[in-house]
C-alpha positions in Angstrom: -10.6 -10.7 -11.0 -7.0 -10.1 -10.7 -4.8 -8.2 -8.1 -1.2 -7.5 -8.0 0.9 -5.7 -5.3 4.7 -5.1 -5.1 7.1 -5.8 -2.1 9.4 -2.8 -2.2 9.4 0.7 -3.6 11.9 3.7 -3.5 10.2 7.0 -2.6 13.2 9.0 -3.5 11.6 11.3 -5.9 13.5 10.0 -9.1 10.2 9.1 -10.9 10.7 5.2 -10.7 8.8 3.2 -8.2 8.1 6.3 -5.8 4.7 5.1 -4.8 3.1 2.0 -3.5 -0.1 0.6 -4.5 -1.9 -2.5 -5.5 -3.7 -2.6 -8.9 -6.0 -5.1 -10.6 -9.2 -5.7 -12.7 -12.9 -6.0 -11.7 -12.3 -4.4 -8.2 -15.4 -2.8 -6.5 -14.3 -1.9 -3.3 -10.6 -1.6 -2.0 -9.0 -0.6 1.2 -5.1 -0.4 1.7 -3.7 -0.1 5.4 0.1 0.2 6.1 1.5 -0.5 9.4 5.0 0.2 11.1 6.8 -2.7 12.8 5.4 -1.7 16.2 1.8 -2.0 14.6 1.3 2.0 14.3 -1.1 3.0 11.6 0.9 4.9 8.7 -1.2 5.0 6.1 -5.0 4.3 4.8 -6.7 4.6 1.9 -10.1 3.4 0.4 -9.6 4.8 -3.1 -7.7 2.4 -5.3 -6.2 5.4 -7.0 -4.6 7.0 -3.9 -1.1 5.6 -3.4 1.1 5.7 -0.4 4.2 7.9 -1.4 6.2 6.7 1.5 5.5 9.4 4.0 5.0 8.9 7.7 3.9 11.3 10.7 0.9 12.7 8.7 2.9 13.4 5.6 5.6 15.4 7.3 8.5 13.1 6.1 9.6 10.1 4.4 9.5 7.1 6.3 12.8 5.3 7.2 14.2 2.4 5.1 12.5 -0.6 6.6 9.8 -3.2 6.4 6.0 -2.4 6.8 3.0 -4.3 7.0 0.3 -4.0 4.5 -3.2 -5.2 4.7 -5.4 -5.0 1.7 -9.2 -5.8 1.5 -10.9 -6.1 -1.8 -14.3 -6.8 -2.8 -14.4 -8.2 -6.6 -17.2 -7.8 -9.1 -18.9 -11.1 -8.0 -19.2 -9.5 -4.5 -16.6 -12.0 -3.2 -14.2 -10.5 -0.4 -10.3 -10.9 -0.6 -7.7 -10.2 2.2 -4.2 -9.9 1.5 -1.5 -9.4 4.2 2.1 -8.8 3.5 5.3 -6.9 3.8 6.7 -4.0 1.7 10.0 -2.6 2.0 11.2 1.0 1.5 14.4 1.1 -0.4 16.5 4.2 -0.3 
């Protein structure tokens, strides 16, 4: 089992680091939740292939340059559960 998640990305449409996501090997179940600094839910997915494109307000606009909190819950191939909490910075 391996897992990696970055700490910054730049959703500016230049094709480089435009989306935020975790990736790894031997992952059975995956949940990614993103919150703003006030604890408001910004993004949720339970599909490891669905990435956060930096939008807020239900996809209407790119979120402001700021630090966001992520929570990742994973079940690996041995049915062991893992939880990762950290921050990601939007850089414009």
